[in-house]
N, C-alpha and C positions, 0 to 999 in steps of 0.2 A: 679200632679196639678203642676198647673203655678201658679209659685212666683206672689204676689202681690207688691205694688206698694201704700204707708202709704202718704195719703197726709192731712196734718193739718190744717183748714181750721179756721180762726177767725172774729169774726163781732159782735160785740151787737146785728145784725140785725140778726135774722133767717133766715125772711124771703133775708136779700142778701148770707149767708150763703147755704138756698134754693138754690140759683141761679149758684150761683158756684158750685155743684151739677149738678144741671141737663147742665149746656154747656157743663162742662167737661164730662159729664156722667160715666160711668164706664171704658173707655177705650177712654182716649183722640184724641191718634192714634194706628196706628194696628203694628206701631214698638217698644210699650211701652206695662209695664204689667198690669193686670187690676187694678184699685186702688178704695182703701178702702178711707172713710175719719174719719176723727177723730175732728168733734168740740169743738168751744172751745168761749165762748161767752164771758171769760174772763182772761187777763195778768197772773193772777196767776193760772185755769189753762192753759193755750198755756205754762207756763215756766214749769208748773210739766208733761205735755207729753215730753215735749222736751228732762227733766230731767230723763226721763222713757225709752227715746229711740226709735227709730223704727219707728222716722220720717222720707222719704225722699223728701221731700216736702213743704214749709209751704208758704199758700195763703193768705192774714192781709187784711184785710180795712182796708185803709186809711184815710179813716170816722168814726174810730168807737169810742165811748167816753166810757168812759172817756180816756181809751188807745190808741191811735190812732194806725193804724200797720205801720206808718213813728216812730215813737218810740217806738213800740216792735221791729220792724226790729234791730233797732240802738244797740237796749238792748239784740237783742238775738245775735247776731256777736260779741256785744265787753265778753257776758258771759256765751256765751255754746261752749265749745269746739264741734271742725269741725259742728258748725250750720247748716244745710240743706238750699241748696238754697230757695230762698225767689222772691215768687209772687204777688208782692200790687198795688192790685187795690187802681185808682188816681179818684177823683172828679171831675180832667180835665187834660185834657193831657197839660198845660201850667204848671202842679205839677209834671213833670217830674223830673225836679233836686231836686226837694227831694225825690225820690224814689234813685235817685244817691246818695246823701247825707244821706240814711239809711243803704247804699247797698246792696241795693234789687239789684237781680241780671235779674228780672225781673219788667214790670208793662202796668198796661192795665187798660182802664178808664173807669170811671163808666156812662154809664150805660153797662153794661156786654153785650159786644157784644161773641154770644158762640164759634164762629169759631176763633176766636183773641185769645181767652182765653185758650181752647180748645192745640189749637196750640205754644202757650207762656206755656204750662204749660205740654207738651210732648217735648217739649226743654228742661226745667228742668229739667224732669225724666231723658233724655236720657245723659244728661252728672250728674246725681247725680249716672246713673248706670256704666259707664265708672270710676268715681270717685271710686267708692266700688269694683271695680272689680280689 
């Protein structure tokens, strides 16, 4: 059986979480393992999932409320030992500097471009596999 990667998807909007899952699919690229998703709608759920461990990459919605993904990213980078890489969904391309401030490894704009999201997620999964090895 092939190992899987676990991707945490955080957004208060179920539709956004679904868009991420559908855009990336079960396997964002041929050279990365199949993906299982852990969906979180609140900051406490994100923190609990990360405390449990086993998360390879986080996808955080920068437009989530009340806790936006950029602030969540900065918080988990400060608080979670060996925090997984983060892909941030940003409201507009001009917000890329905020993604840098939050210490996200990658950012893609809304509306979600499936090819761009899958490519960015696959890149982070490749990096996460190298780090774990």
